[in-house]
N, C-alpha and C positions, 0 to 999 in steps of 0.2 A: 553579335548585339541583344538588345530586345528585341522583343516582339516586332517583326515589321510591319504585317498588316491583321489588325482583327476585324472580323466580319459578323454581321446578323443578320444572315438571313431572313430571318424570324424568331420570336421571342422564346424558341426551346433549344434553340442552333445555334451555335459561334464556330467560326475558320478562325483559326489563328495561323499566322504564317512568318517563317521564321529565315534571316537571310543572314547563312553559313559567314562569317568574317572574324571568326574567333579560331583559334589554333586547337589542334587535339588536346593539349595539356589542358587548355583553358574550360573549351567546355566541358572535360572529363572532371573541374574542380565543380564542386556545390550538387551531383548528383546522386543518388542513389539507387543503384540497380540490385536487380537476385543475382544469383549467382550464375544463372544459366547466362543471365545477359551480359554479363559479366565475360564469358567465356565467347560471347556470340562476337563482342566487339572484339575481343584479343586476338579472335580467330581469323580477323577481317584483311585480307593482305591488300585495301586500297586505302590511303587514308579521309582521300573525298567520302566513301561508304563511313568511315568508323566515325566522321563529322557529320554525319548526317544522321547515324545512329543517334549519337549523345545529344544533335540538336533536337531531333524527335523529343527527349528525355528534357528537356528544358521546355519545349513546349506544354508537355505535360503536367510538367512546375506551374507552369502558368496555368492551366486550367484546376491546379490547386491538386492534380492526380500526383503519385510515381510511380515508379516503373512496379512496384510493387501493388501495383495496382490495374496492371493492365494482366493479361493472358490471352495465349493465342488456340485455336480449337484444331482439328484435322487437318482442316485446307487453308491453313495459316489465316485465317480472318481473325482482325486484334478485337479481345473484348474488354470492356470494363468490370469490373465489377459488383460496382455498383447498379450496374441492370442498362446505364443509356450506352447508344450506342457511338461508336470510334472508328474511324475512318483514317491513314496515316500514308503518307506520301514524300518522298525524299529523290532531287533534281537537281544535280550539280550542287548550285551554294544556298541550292534553295529547300527548305521542308512546310509542309504545310499538316495542319492536325484538324477533326473537324469531330467534335461532339457535339451528340441533338439524343433528343429523346423522342427519334424517330431513326429506321434504319438510314445510313448516308453512305457516300463515297467521296473521295477525292483525287486529285491526280495532277500532278503539278508536268510539266512539260516545256522542254527548250525549245524554242522556233529553230530547227532545222530546215535546211533546204534538202537534205537526206531523206527527210519524210515522205518525200513525193516518192522516193527509189522503193517504199514499204504501202505505199498508199493502197494496192492491190491485194494486200493479205489484211485488209482491216476494214475497208472501203468494198461495197457492192451498189447500195441502192441510192449513195452517196454522190455517184459520179453521174447523178443523172440531173442533177443543178449542181455540180461544180465544175466549172470553166477552169485548162491550166493555164488560160492567159491573163486569168486572173492577178493585178496586183495585189489580194491579198489572199491567192492560192492556200500558200505555206500554211499561215495563220490559218484560214479556214481547215485544212488539214489536220490539225493540231489541236481545233478543238473540237473534231471529230473522234481521235485519235484518246485523247484526253475524256470526254463522253464515255468513250467505249471503258477504258479502262475503271474508273472511276465506278460505270453501271457494276462492271465484271467483281468488283471489289462490295457492290453493296450485296450485288445477287449470289453471291461467293455459291456457283452449284455447278458441279465439274461438268462439262461438255459444252457450255455454254461459248459459241464459237462470234468473236467479233463479227466477223466477216458475214454469218451463216445468220445470226440469231438476235443482232441490234442493229436497231437502222437509225439513225440520225437526222430528224426532217429538215429543210431548208431555213434558215437563219442569216441574219445580218450581224457584223461584228458589232456595229453600234448600239445593239438590242442588247450583248450581253447576256440570253437567257435563248433556250430554244426547247423543244421539245423531242423524246427520244421513248423508242419502244423496244421491248424484249421480247419477239415472239418464241418459244422454245418451249417445246412437250406440248404442244395444245393449250399452252396460259400465254394470255397474251396483255401486257401491263405498260400502262404509260408513266412516264416519269418527266419531270422537269428536270432541268438542266442552265447552270447557269454558269458562267467563265467571267473570266477576267484578263488582262494581259500587264505584266508587269518587267521593265528591264530587258525583253527579249525574251520571258518565259510565259507561259500562260496557264491558268488553272482552272480545273474545271470539277465542278462539285453538284451532289444531286443530292434529297431528302424524299423521301417518301412521303 
């Protein structure tokens, strides 16, 4: 399908989300890819991952870019050749790309009960305000997980820990935004976090 959602959090930033309804063959049509990208997609065993990879190339096209405009550094962080900042995410049948004049990060996660089983691995300070009996407990955990994923992509520094170095301040789901801090190697940085829910998924993004 065409782009599912387009968001403009500020005049220098655009978020685009794709709902993957097409087959692998349909997605493969109309995209031009570098040889290494072709090898990468051909080597993926999961069709879901192949479709996600290709949907991101369609999102790049929606921004006016192609796969040839995209490259990755030694930490696996994506970059655009024109100097703009980019972040990419894919989860099941949704993918997302954010392009900005500022450093940015994005993550999409499916709201699933299993997040409760791994919450102790990525949450620390957050348990001070979370309540397991809250009807929105899973959704709030998913926002926290997504926020930390997005910040990890933005910060792109080996050794950064979700549990020890990133904390998300208390928030209301109705407000669709919160604040997070990274406290790593004597450097403390504040970030605005934005989130939205659609069709059982949560998208979280941050911009410096």
